[in-house]
C-alpha distance (Angstrom), angle and dihedral (degrees) to the residues before:
residue distance angle dihedral
M1 . . .
E2 3.79 . .
L3 3.83 120.2 .
S4 3.80 90.6 -117.2
E5 3.82 90.6 55.9
I6 3.80 90.9 49.5
R7 3.79 90.9 50.8
T8 3.80 91.0 49.4
K9 3.78 89.1 55.9
I10 3.83 91.0 47.0
D11 3.81 89.6 52.6
A12 3.78 89.9 52.7
V13 3.81 91.9 49.5
D14 3.84 90.1 47.1
D15 3.80 89.7 55.0
Q16 3.79 89.9 52.9
L17 3.78 91.6 46.1
L18 3.80 91.7 51.8
E19 3.81 91.8 50.7
L20 3.81 90.8 49.1
F21 3.79 91.7 45.2
L22 3.79 92.1 53.0
E23 3.80 90.0 46.7
R24 3.81 90.3 50.3
M25 3.85 91.7 49.7
A26 3.82 90.3 49.1
L27 3.81 88.7 53.6
S28 3.83 89.1 48.9
E29 3.78 88.1 55.9
E30 3.82 88.9 54.2
V31 3.80 88.4 50.5
A32 3.83 88.9 51.0
A33 3.79 90.8 53.2
Y34 3.82 90.6 51.0
K35 3.82 92.8 46.9
N36 3.81 90.0 47.6
E37 3.81 92.1 51.0
H38 3.82 93.3 47.0
C39 3.82 97.1 36.8
L40 3.80 93.6 -119.3
P41 3.83 124.2 159.8
I42 3.78 118.6 -104.1
L43 3.78 95.4 -129.3
N44 3.80 117.7 72.5
K45 3.79 102.1 175.8
A46 3.81 95.2 176.9
R47 3.80 91.3 56.8
E48 3.81 91.8 47.4
R49 3.81 92.2 49.9
E50 3.80 89.7 49.7
I51 3.79 92.0 53.1
L52 3.81 93.5 44.6
A53 3.78 91.6 51.1
K54 3.81 91.3 51.2
V55 3.83 93.0 45.5
T56 3.81 95.5 48.8
R57 3.78 90.9 46.2
K58 3.81 91.5 54.5
A59 3.81 96.2 40.5
G60 3.80 96.5 70.7
D61 3.82 112.9 -167.0
K62 3.83 89.4 -3.8
E63 3.81 91.5 63.2
R64 3.81 94.1 114.7
Y65 3.80 92.5 54.8
A66 3.78 92.8 43.7
Y67 3.79 90.3 51.2
H68 3.83 92.7 54.5
L69 3.82 92.6 43.5
Y70 3.80 92.8 54.7
S71 3.81 92.7 41.0
T72 3.82 87.6 57.8
L73 3.81 91.2 46.6
F74 3.80 88.9 54.2
E75 3.80 91.6 50.9
L76 3.79 92.3 49.7
A77 3.81 91.9 47.5
R78 3.81 92.0 48.7
S79 3.78 91.3 47.6
R80 3.80 90.6 52.8
Q81 3.81 91.4 46.5
A82 3.81 90.1 50.1
E83 3.80 88.8 57.3
L84 3.80 90.2 54.8
I85 3.82 101.1 39.7
S86 3.78 110.4 97.5
A87 3.83 97.4 -160.2
P88 3.82 105.7 122.0
T89 3.78 122.4 -124.2
K90 3.80 130.4 -165.2
V91 3.81 92.7 -111.6
G92 3.81 91.3 47.9
M93 3.81 92.5 53.6
R94 3.83 92.1 42.0
V95 3.81 92.8 51.8
K96 3.82 91.6 46.6
A97 3.81 91.7 50.9
A98 3.82 92.6 44.3
L99 3.80 93.1 51.3
A100 3.82 90.6 48.4
S101 3.83 90.7 51.1
G102 3.82 95.2 48.6
G103 3.75 127.4 86.9
E104 3.79 138.1 -150.6
V105 3.83 92.6 -100.7
F106 3.79 127.8 47.0
P107 3.82 110.0 -126.9
Q108 3.80 115.8 -98.3
T109 3.80 95.6 -157.0
G110 3.81 141.7 31.5
M111 3.78 142.3 115.8
V112 3.83 106.9 -58.3
A113 3.81 127.1 -172.8
C114 3.79 119.7 -150.4
Q115 3.80 134.1 167.6
G116 3.78 118.3 -110.6
V117 3.78 137.5 22.8
E118 3.79 136.7 -71.3
G119 3.81 109.8 -48.6
A120 3.82 95.9 30.7
N121 3.80 119.1 138.6
S122 3.81 87.0 -120.4
Q123 3.80 87.9 60.7
A124 3.81 90.2 53.3
A125 3.81 88.5 50.7
C126 3.81 90.1 49.8
D127 3.80 90.5 51.3
R128 3.77 91.2 51.7
I129 3.79 95.1 48.7
F130 3.81 95.3 38.4
P131 3.81 110.7 29.0
R132 3.82 90.7 -175.1
G133 3.76 99.2 28.7
N134 3.82 126.7 141.6
I135 3.79 107.2 -128.7
V136 3.77 123.4 -147.9
Y137 3.82 112.6 -165.2
V138 3.80 118.4 -144.9
K139 3.79 133.6 178.7
S140 3.80 103.6 -117.4
F141 3.80 145.4 17.8
G142 3.80 88.1 -107.9
A143 3.79 89.9 54.9
V144 3.83 89.0 54.4
V145 3.80 88.8 56.2
S146 3.81 92.0 45.8
A147 3.82 91.1 50.9
V148 3.80 90.0 54.1
E149 3.78 96.2 43.2
S150 3.82 93.3 47.5
G151 3.81 92.4 50.7
L152 3.81 93.6 -116.9
C153 3.81 87.1 121.7
K154 3.78 128.5 20.6
F155 3.80 92.2 -148.8
G156 3.80 138.6 31.7
V157 3.79 129.1 -164.2
L158 3.81 120.8 -149.5
P159 3.80 135.6 173.2
I160 3.81 110.3 -115.9
E161 3.81 106.1 177.0
N162 3.80 144.8 -6.9
S163 3.78 125.3 -143.8
S164 3.83 91.7 -133.9
N165 3.79 103.9 33.7
G166 3.80 103.6 31.2
S167 3.79 131.7 -132.0
V168 3.78 126.1 -7.1
R169 3.81 95.0 -123.3
A170 3.82 93.5 -171.0
V171 3.81 89.5 63.0
Y172 3.82 92.8 46.7
Q173 3.79 87.9 51.6
L174 3.83 90.5 53.2
L175 3.79 90.7 49.7
Q176 3.76 89.7 52.7
E177 3.81 93.8 48.7
H178 3.82 99.7 42.1
D179 3.78 131.6 54.6
L180 3.80 100.5 -122.5
S181 3.78 132.4 146.2
V182 3.81 123.4 -132.8
V183 3.79 107.6 -138.5
R184 3.83 104.3 166.9
S185 3.79 143.3 5.9
T186 3.78 137.1 -165.1
R187 3.82 139.3 -178.5
L188 3.76 126.4 -133.7
C189 3.78 127.8 -165.0
I190 3.80 104.2 -127.1
R191 3.78 121.2 -149.2
H192 3.80 116.8 -174.8
E193 3.80 124.8 -158.9
L194 3.77 133.5 -179.4
L195 3.81 105.6 -116.6
A196 3.79 128.1 -167.9
L197 3.80 141.0 159.0
P198 3.82 116.0 -66.2
G199 3.83 111.3 -78.5
A200 3.81 95.7 20.5
K201 3.79 119.5 129.8
Q202 3.79 129.1 -150.7
E203 3.80 92.8 -113.2
D204 3.82 88.6 58.2
I205 3.81 93.7 58.3
T206 3.80 116.7 106.6
E207 3.82 101.0 162.1
I208 3.80 132.1 36.1
Y209 3.82 125.7 -165.9
S210 3.79 128.2 -160.8
H211 3.78 146.1 123.1
E212 3.82 117.0 -70.0
Q213 3.79 92.2 -114.0
A214 3.82 92.3 53.2
I215 3.80 90.2 46.5
G216 3.78 89.2 53.9
Q217 3.80 91.4 48.1
C218 3.83 89.9 55.0
S219 3.82 96.9 40.9
K220 3.84 95.8 125.4
F221 3.81 92.8 53.8
L222 3.77 93.2 44.6
G223 3.79 92.0 46.5
G224 3.81 89.6 59.5
L225 3.81 94.3 56.1
K226 3.79 123.0 96.3
D227 3.80 127.6 -146.8
V228 3.82 92.2 0.6
K229 3.80 120.0 132.6
V230 3.82 114.6 -142.8
I231 3.83 111.9 -152.4
P232 3.81 121.7 -169.1
C233 3.80 118.1 -139.1
G234 3.79 137.1 173.3
N235 3.80 100.8 -88.3
T236 3.81 143.4 -0.5
A237 3.81 91.6 -118.9
L238 3.81 90.7 47.9
A239 3.83 87.7 52.3
A240 3.81 90.8 55.7
K241 3.79 90.9 46.9
M242 3.82 92.1 49.9
V243 3.81 92.2 50.6
A244 3.82 91.6 47.7
E245 3.79 92.4 49.9
S246 3.80 94.9 43.6
G247 3.81 95.2 63.8
N248 3.80 86.5 -148.9
P249 3.84 111.3 145.4
H250 3.80 90.2 -162.5
A251 3.84 94.1 58.1
A252 3.80 125.3 87.2
A253 3.78 138.1 176.3
I254 3.76 133.3 -142.4
S255 3.76 99.4 -134.3
S256 3.81 143.8 124.6
H257 3.80 132.4 -70.1
P258 3.83 92.7 -113.1
C259 3.83 88.8 56.4
A260 3.82 90.2 57.1
A261 3.81 90.4 61.4
L262 3.81 92.7 38.1
Y263 3.81 95.1 54.4
G264 3.81 102.0 28.7
L265 3.80 97.8 -107.7
E266 3.79 132.5 137.2
C267 3.78 130.6 -131.6
V268 3.82 109.5 -109.0
N269 3.83 94.6 177.5
G270 3.78 125.8 5.7
N271 3.80 97.0 -175.3
I272 3.79 105.5 67.4
Q273 3.80 108.6 111.6
D274 3.80 121.9 98.5
S275 3.78 94.9 -126.8
D276 3.79 134.9 24.9
N277 3.78 87.7 -150.6
N278 3.80 91.9 70.9
Y279 3.79 116.3 148.6
T280 3.79 131.4 167.6
R281 3.76 120.6 -158.2
F282 3.81 119.8 -146.6
I283 3.77 129.9 -165.3
C284 3.79 130.1 -153.3
V285 3.80 116.1 -140.8
T286 3.77 134.5 -170.6
K287 3.79 135.4 -173.8
D288 3.81 100.5 -116.5
P289 3.82 125.1 52.1
V290 3.78 110.6 -100.6
I291 3.81 132.8 159.2
Y292 3.80 118.9 -164.9
A293 3.80 127.7 -154.5
G294 3.81 115.1 -78.4
A295 3.80 95.1 32.3
N296 3.81 107.3 156.3
K297 3.80 103.3 157.6
I298 3.81 129.6 74.3
S299 3.82 128.0 -164.4
L300 3.78 123.6 -160.4
I301 3.78 141.8 174.8
I302 3.81 116.4 -151.6
A303 3.78 137.9 174.1
L304 3.77 122.5 -160.4
D305 3.76 136.9 -156.0
N306 3.79 110.7 -96.6
K307 3.81 97.9 -109.6
P308 3.80 137.2 113.6
G309 3.79 114.1 -80.4
A310 3.82 95.9 12.7
L311 3.80 93.7 125.7
Y312 3.79 92.0 41.3
E313 3.80 90.1 57.2
V314 3.83 90.4 57.6
L315 3.78 94.4 44.4
S316 3.77 92.4 47.2
K317 3.81 89.7 57.7
L318 3.81 89.4 57.0
A319 3.82 93.5 43.5
A320 3.81 91.6 50.3
L321 3.80 90.2 58.0
D322 3.81 94.1 39.8
I323 3.81 92.2 -117.4
D324 3.81 112.7 162.9
M325 3.80 113.9 -130.1
T326 3.80 109.0 -154.7
K327 3.80 98.3 178.0
L328 3.80 136.5 29.2
E329 3.77 118.3 168.1
S330 3.78 130.7 164.4
C331 3.77 123.6 -146.1
P332 3.83 126.3 -173.9
V333 3.80 116.9 -115.1
A334 3.79 109.1 -118.9
G335 3.81 113.3 -110.7
S336 3.81 94.2 10.2
D337 3.80 131.4 117.0
F338 3.81 101.3 -107.5
E339 3.80 95.1 -47.3
F340 3.81 118.0 150.3
I341 3.76 140.7 -162.2
F342 3.78 122.5 -153.4
F343 3.78 130.6 -136.7
L344 3.81 112.3 -150.2
E345 3.79 131.7 -173.4
L346 3.78 120.8 -168.7
E347 3.82 133.7 -168.3
A348 3.79 97.5 -134.3
S349 3.79 142.8 106.9
V350 3.79 121.0 -116.1
K351 3.79 87.4 -146.8
D352 3.81 88.2 73.2
P353 3.85 106.7 94.8
S354 3.81 91.5 -145.9
V355 3.81 90.4 53.9
Q356 3.83 90.7 49.8
A357 3.77 89.5 49.6
C358 3.80 91.1 49.6
L359 3.80 91.7 51.7
Q360 3.79 91.0 49.5
E361 3.80 91.9 49.9
M362 3.82 89.6 48.6
E363 3.81 89.8 51.9
R364 3.83 90.3 51.6
S365 3.81 92.9 49.8
C366 3.83 102.3 39.0
A367 3.80 123.2 85.2
Q368 3.82 87.5 -137.0
F369 3.80 127.0 14.2
Q370 3.81 126.6 -179.6
F371 3.80 122.3 178.2
L372 3.80 105.9 -152.0
G373 3.80 97.0 -177.0
G374 3.77 151.9 -74.0
Y375 3.78 113.4 -107.1
A376 3.80 148.4 142.9
E377 3.78 128.4 -110.1
V378 3.83 119.1 -129.3
């Protein structure tokens, strides 16, 4: 048989498949109406297992492919049912309230809390997100959260991850513990330099101060030094300020070029970071849920039952709707026996009804579900 003939037959089968698929989805809508009327859950795992067992038994050596085909059909059917079910969920109500609170334009000013002092990378992130913002400097990431929760500041800016040194776990922990809404994010190219008092040379340096993330991002350089004590401190800008105020010619800071001019220091070595492609991502949080126009990213925290295929079930929901997942990171739950939570980031808009339905179905099926926000990155 010629290839063209085979393809003609495939086209005919595809037409039949489409008709049957549409018929199946229409029946799923009838099921949704029944479940809605009788307050039944969308997921019926026993029924799905029964169908999968029958399908794989009949599929012979194609059982693996049949299993995945029907698993995807179930996800699509459940997603459609979730759009039609009227039972409210926490994430549904939160998204509705957040969209109602948002506006067409993200605010350009406001009271903003950030960790550090003048010249910190967090300050640069604040300036990018809020060109006319009023910055309140605090000592720790926890203090940023407290400033937002207490109403001292409407917004807070926090570093969330670095391209060279990974996630800032302390910030993820705060997001898990506090009910905050992510409303914006931005990325900054970070350039670290070794700064010291005027006239000092690298061979004179015996102690170096900086933030733990910056220390990690310059690990190769620091690993090659001998008899030099590396001392973590709260912020790269604070490190530069401390060195400037110490008057110690043997002390240096890993900080930024603007901090050299700001605190009267000189660059001793401008080539100290592990990678030139070094970016830090910052998020902006606020106390009340709000989603502004143009939001195309979603952040979530989920916990799953400890059973085979639990994570696959979540990922298959996203794959079925062609939702791009840009981040998936596991984090152990403190005090537990190898239990994990997952941080997810999606490229999707909560204004899309199918995305809202997917989030609601995820909330119903996850042991823990936390919607951190829908937002845009600048």
